[in-house]
N, C-alpha and C positions, 0 to 999 in steps of 0.2 A: 357360459361360465364354467369352469372347470372345478368339480368338487374335489378340493385338494385333500379334504378329510379322508374320503373314499381311496383316492388314488395312493395316498400314504398308507392308508390300512392294507391296501393290496399289494404293494411293492415292497414294504418292509420285510414280510416273511421271506420272499423270494431272495432280497439281497442277502439277509442273514444266511440263508442256505447256500448262495454262492460264497459268501465269506468263509464258510466251514468247507465248502468243496474245494477252493483253492487256497486253503490256509498256508501252504507251502510256497505261494506265489507272493513275494510282499506287494508287486506292483497292482496284482488282481484284487489284493485284499484292500489296498488303498482306495483303488477305484471304487469298490463296493463301500467302503466306509464313507467316502466322500458323497456319494450317492445318498446314504442314508442321513449324512448331515445336511445335504441340501433339502430333503424331505421334513427333517426336523425344523429348520428354518422356516420353510414355506408354511408350516403349521404355527410355529411359535409366534412369528411376527403379528398376525391378527389376533392372537390370543393374549399378547402383551399390550395392546394399543391403549385399552382403558387403564391399565395399571400406570404406563408413563404418563396419560394425562392426568390421571388423580395426583401424582406427585409433583405436577408443573411442569414436565418435560413435554412441551407442546408449543406450537406457533402456528401463524397465519400463513397460508399459501397466498403470497402476493401477485403471484402471476394467474390466478382465477379470478374471473368476476365477483364471485360470491365471497371469495378469501375464506376458505374452510379452514378450520382449526386441525391441524395435523399432530400426531405424536412425533417427537423429535428423537434423536440419539438411538434409531433402531438399529443403527449399525452395531451396538453393543451386543444385540441378540445373535447376530450372525458371528460377530468374534467370539462370543462365549461358546458357541456350538462348534467354532472351527477349533478352539484350543481343546475342547472336550474330545472331538475326533482325533486330532493330532497326538493327544495323551494316550488314547486307547490304542492308537495304531504303533506305539513305540515297541511293544513286545513281538508284532508282527514283522518288523525289520530285521530283527535277529532270530527268526523262526528257525532258519537253518543252522545256526549256532546252537540253539538251545536242543535242537532234535539230534544233532551229531556229537555232542560232547556229553560226557558222563560227569555228573556233578560231584562225583566222589574221585575221580581221577585226577592225576597230576596234570594232564593235558588241558584241564579246566582252570588252570591258573590264569592271574589276571594279565599276563602278557599273550595270552591268547585271544582274549575278548578285545573286539575293535573299540576301544574306549575313545579314540580319536574321533570315530564316527558318531558315537553316541554323545560326546561332548559338543561336536558340531551341531547336531539336532536340538540338544537341550539349550544350547546357547541361543539358537535362533528363537526358539520357543519362549525363552526368557524376554528376550528383546521384544518380541511381539506383545508378550504379556504385558510388559512395561508400557509398551505405546498404546495399547487399547485403554491401559487404566489412565495414563496422560490425556488420551483423547476425550474420555469421559469426562474427566476433570475441566477439560476446555469447555466442553458442552454445557456443565454445571456452572463453572466459575466465569466463563468468559474471559480467558487468559488474555495478557497482551503479547504482542508480536515477538517482544524481545524473549518471552518465555517460550513461544512456539518455535523459536530459532536454538533455544538451549536444550530443552527437554529430548527433542529426537539424538543430538550427540550423547546426552546420558545414557538413553536407552540402547544405543548402538556398541556400548561399551563391552557387553559380554560378548558380542561377535567379533569386535576388533582385538580382544584377548585371545579367543580360541583362534582366530586366523593368525595371530603372532606365534602363538605356541605350536600350532600345527602345521602351518604351512609357511608363513613367512617370507613369502617371495615379494620382493618391493622393486624389481627391476622392470623396465617396461621397454618395448621394441620402437626403435626410433624409425618414423617414416623415412621412405628412401630419399625424398627431397631434402630432408635435414641431415642426412647423414654426413654429407660433405662439410657442413658447417661445425657439426659436433666432432666429427673424426671416429665415430663409433656407431654402431647398430644396437646397442642396448646402454641403457643409462639406469642406474641404481638411484632411486629417488630417496630411500632410506625413510625417515620420519615423515617426508612430505607424502609419501604414499599413504600412510594412515590417516593423514589429514584430508587427503583427496577422497578415500572411502568413506571418511567420517562425514564430510560435507555431502558426499552423494545420498547418504542416509538422511540427511536434513533437506535435501533438495526432494528426494521422491516423497517424503511424508506432507511436504508443504504444497508440492505441484500439483497433488490431486486436489488439496484443499483449495487452491487458487481458482482451478478451471471447475468451477461449481455455480450453482443459483438456479438450475432449472431442473424439473422432474427427469432423474434417470442418469443424467450425465456423469456423475461421480461414478457412479457403479457401472455405468455401460463402458466407459473408457477404461476402468479397470479391468473390466472381463476380457476387452480386445487385447489387452497389453498381456494379460496372464495367458491367453489362449496363444499368442503369438509365442510366446517363450514355451509353452507346452508343445507347440508344432516342432520348433527348432530342437527340443530335447527328444522328442520322439525320432526326428530323423536321423539324430546322432548317437542315440544311446547304444546302437549296437557297431561301434566302430572299431573294435579289437582292443582299445586301450582301456584296461582295467580301472585306471584312476579316473579317466574321463567318463566312464561309463557311471561309476558312482556319483559323480558331479550332477551328471544329468537326472539320475534317478533321485539324487537328493531333493533337486529342484522340483521333480515331479511330485514327490511326497508332500512338499510343502505347497504346491499349486493346484493340485487336484482338489482338494478339499477346500479351497479358498474359492475357485470357480464355482463348485457346487453351491456354496452358501452364499456367493454373490449373485448367482442366477436366481436364486430363490428370493433374495432380497429385493432384485430388480424388478422382480413380477409385481411387488407392491409398491415399489417407488417410480416406475415408469410412467409417464403420462397416461390417465389422470392418476397422481400419486395418492396412495392412503396413507403413506408414512414419509419421514424425512430421516436420512440415515445420520445426518449429524457429522461432525469432526471426528467422532470416534471412529468411523468407517474410513474417512480420509486418512487418518493417521496409520489406522490397521493396515490398509491397503498398500500405502506408500512404504511402509515397513517391510512389509511382505516383499516387495519388489527389491528393496536395497539389501535385505538379508539374502535373497536368492542370487543377487548379482555379485555380491562380496563373496559368499562361501562357495557359490557355484562358478566364480572366476569369469564372468562375463560382463563386467562393468561397461565395457565400450559398446557392446551390442545392447544393453540395456539403455544406455543414452541415445542411441539411435532409435530406439521404440518410444522414447520420450521427448522427441523433437516437438510434438505440437505443445506439450506442456513447457518446454524450453522456450519456443517462441512466444507462448502467453506470458512467461515470467518476463522475458525482454521487453515485449510490449507494455507490460503493465509497470515496469521499471519506474517510471516518473511518478507514478502514485504511490507504489510501495515505498520508494525512499523520499516522498514528501516533497518532490519537484513541483508537483500539480496536486491540488486539493484532492483528497481521496475521501468520499463519503463513507458512511459505515456498511450500506448495501450497493454493490454495483452490478447486480443484476439486471438484466434488460427489463424494461417498463412495459407494462401491459396496456394496450389501448383497445377501446370498444368501438365497434362501426355498427351501424345500424343494420339489423338482421333482414330489413326489407330489401327486395332486390331494387335494383337503381333506377329501373323503369317506373316501378311503382313509387319510389321516392319523388321521381320527377313528376308524376301524375299528380301526387298529392301537393307538391308545391303548386303546380298549375291551377289546381282546383281551389286552393287557397287564395290564390291571387286573383282568380275568377271571382270569388265570394266577396274579396274585399272590393273590387270594382264594381259589382253587383249591388253591394250595400251602398256604395256612394251614389250610383244611379238612382237606388230607390229613395235616398234622402232628398235628392234635387226634384224627383218627381212629386214626392210629397210637399215639398215647398210649394210647386208650381199649382198644385191641385189646391192647397190651402188658400192659395191668393186668387185663383180664379173663382173658386166657390163662395168665399166669404168677402172678397172685395177688400183684403186686408192691404194697408198702407206699407206694411213692413213684414218681413219674413218671420216665420214660427219663430219661438224661444229655441236658443242655443241647445239647452238641455234635452229638449225633445228630439232634436235633430240627433244629438250624440247618442241618445238611448236607441234610437231607430237604427243607427250605423253599427253600433254594439250588438243589437239583435240580429243583424245581417251577417255579422262576423261570427256570432255564436253558432247560427244555423250553418255556416259554412263549415266551421270545425266539426260540428256534429255529423255533416255529410261525409267529411274526409275520413272520421273515425268509422263510419259505417262502411265505406269503401274498403278501408284496411281490414276490416274484419271480415268481410265477405271475401276478400282475396285470399287471406289465409285459411279462411274456410274451405275455400274452393281448392286450394293448394293441398290441403289436408285430405280432402276427399279423393283427390287424385292419388295418393300414395297407395301402393298394394298392400293389400290386408292379407293376414294369414286366414288361410281356410279353415272351417270348422274342424276338418279331419286332421289337420295339422295341430290345431288346437288341443283337440282331445288326446292326440298320440302324445303330445308334451306334457299333459296333466298326468296320463298313464305311466309316465317315464320315471316319475316320483317327484317328490316335493324338494324344493331347493332349501339349503339351510339357511338361517339368518343372515349370516355373514356374507352369503353369496347373493342374496338378495340386496342387501345393504351395498355390496361392491357393484352390481349391476345397475342399482340406482345412482351410485355415484358415476358410473360409466356414461349412463344415460343423459344426466344433467350436464356432465363435461362435454360430451359431444354435441349437445343442444346448443352449447355456447361455442363451439369450436369453429364457427364459420363468422363469430362476430367479434372474437378476443384474438389480438395478433399481439406479437413482440417487436418492440421497436427499441432502438439503442438508448439507454439511460444516458443522462448526460451530467456534468459537473461544471460549475463556474471556474473561471480561470482567475478569478479576483485572489490574490494572494499567492499566486504562482511566481515561482523563482524565474529570474531571466534564462536559466539553463532550461528550465521546464518549458518557457516560452518556445524556446529554440527548439526543442525537440517536438513539440506540438507542431508548429511551423514546419518541420522536415516531415512529420507524419502526414500532414496535409499536402504536401508536394507530391508525396510518393502515393497519395490516394488511400490511406489507410486510417485517416481521421476526418470526422464530420466537424467542422470548426464553424462555431456561430458568430458572427462579427456585427458589430452595431452600425449606426448610419455613417461613422467616421471611419469605418474599416478596421477598428480595434478589435482583436479577438476577446470574446467575452464569455465563450464556453465552449466545450468539446465533449463529445461522448466519452464515456468511461473506458478506460484503456483496458478491456479484457478480450479474449478471443471470442467469446459470445457475442458482445457488441460489434467486434469487427465484422463477423460473418453477417450480422444484420445491416451494418453500413454498405457493405459489398452487395448484399442479395436484397436488400429491401426487407419489408416486413414479413414475419414468419409467424405461424403458430409455434407453440412451445413444442409440440410434437416434431414438427418440421425442422425445428432449430437442434432439437437433440439429434435428430438423424443425421442432419449436415455434420455435426461435431463427430459422432461414431464413425461416418463415411470417411471423414478426414483421418481418423485414428486408424482405420483398417488400411487406407492407401498408404499411409505412413509406415505401417509395418511391411506392407509389401516393399515399398522403396528401401527400408531398412535391411530386408532380406537380400536385396538386389545389391546394395553396397556390401553388404558383409560378405556375400558368398559369389558375386561375381565381379565385383570391382576392387576387392581389398588386396588382390595382387599388384595394383597399380601403386599401391602405397607400402606394402610389407611383401617381402619375399626373402 
């Protein structure tokens, strides 16, 4: 277990020194400030767990056998640290202007200062701050879906206004195969373009929130998307175009601290989770991507990176729009299996059967003996025979329990034990903090049940489904992406909940929660690779 307090105490002075050393390089300063924000989040999340629980922001982890109660809405901590870091970074962006201009000279006039860039950055922070507030309100008040669609639109207004005033480009390049039909290679969408980017803000914020439900998946997918965008910006930042260079740097200034705080939060949210991130983080992450895509002018590339989220939305559409009954929670269901080896389970069952048959034989022998010795004309009382059979069964159960206990004891004795020297050296290395010990205990208990707890698709009834919904479910079953339950008459009565998490379980079979999270993250990484291939290798087939 990493002692995060010591790591933070050791790295913070080094990062502060690097900030001063590279104070004239905004990107280097942003990197160091981001690292400091990540360390701060790493420490603040466990420190605020008790506070969040005390005010009622907590919930049970339904994917664990013990269903522990965890603090919710911890994305608020990461988002707050992110906003503080980005606020502190504002002067560093214009460090070169402050250093080269004289505050008393005429050249220091307002027309010399890059107010357009400052306005873009501040509008982005205003939209993010608004979305964090609205996300926290959703965690507290559990807002309805109609408000979840409306609030991101309102929060994106500052970005849309700045885009209209500062850039205002609303035309799009027409793909090659559509140019003969339209008779042009550029189409000006006008107001429709602002509707498009406004809807993109709504989609990004809710797309992260829909693909959720297990430990680490919300933060994990956000980290993969953010790292993909960062890789794109770093590869294109020095392309000789000053305006394009600024757009790439603008995106890096927003995403570097986002990745830092998200990685720190992921440490506490990944399986076995200590905290829940809540809707606050989902809205915060989605709006971060929307702002970068709008002001960074790469909305098409952003949509390519969101293909898994788009597919999840399309797959879930029958439940989202009420065509199929949608329960309150659609996360996969946890099932328990016996922790005993299958061979041992079969042995115990065989032992029980043999004990039962032995008890019956004993009862028959008792009747024969009673008749021979006492010359009875009738068999013994039925109650006496039942008691003897019951006694035989109890003895058999006791023997099976003894066999199980001895088998577990034997298996435990075969595990390698730490040597005395290793134990002594670990004691000399220093005492663990209380929080570290608690997390280690949580890890141990979680891994102890790791082999017996699996995730399977959760299900919903088809009672009350519309005819269109039933047709869609039938189509899903035909292409193999739905597990439909039918009654003895062949009528569809149930189906798995229509989410990407449940779909992976339908196609892969039962998985542990950690394995399911890893599958989703690998899918997200594969999609990023495919998106870059389409964007930089195949785009000439559609645009030139």
